[in-house]
C-alpha positions, 0 to 999 in steps of 0.5 A: 499500500502506498502514501496515496491509498493509506491517505484515502483509506484513513481520511477519505482524501485524495492526494495527488503525490506519493512523496510524503515529504512533499505532502509535509511540506505543501499539503494544500498543493497536493489534494484534489478538494480544497475543503480537505486541507485541514483534515490533511494538515492534522495528520501531518501535524500528528506525523511531526509530533510522532517524530518529536517524540521519537527523537526525544 
């Protein structure tokens, strides 16, 4: 399963890239529906927070 499929399955959001780094840098640029931006940003925040906890 790839990034696009996982995001689709978890959030029911269609993204246009499998590159997680690009999604984390500019999530608004890689979504099909601008209304989904907030939900995708919440997922990205969760990923960033989990990285911080892992590094601590």
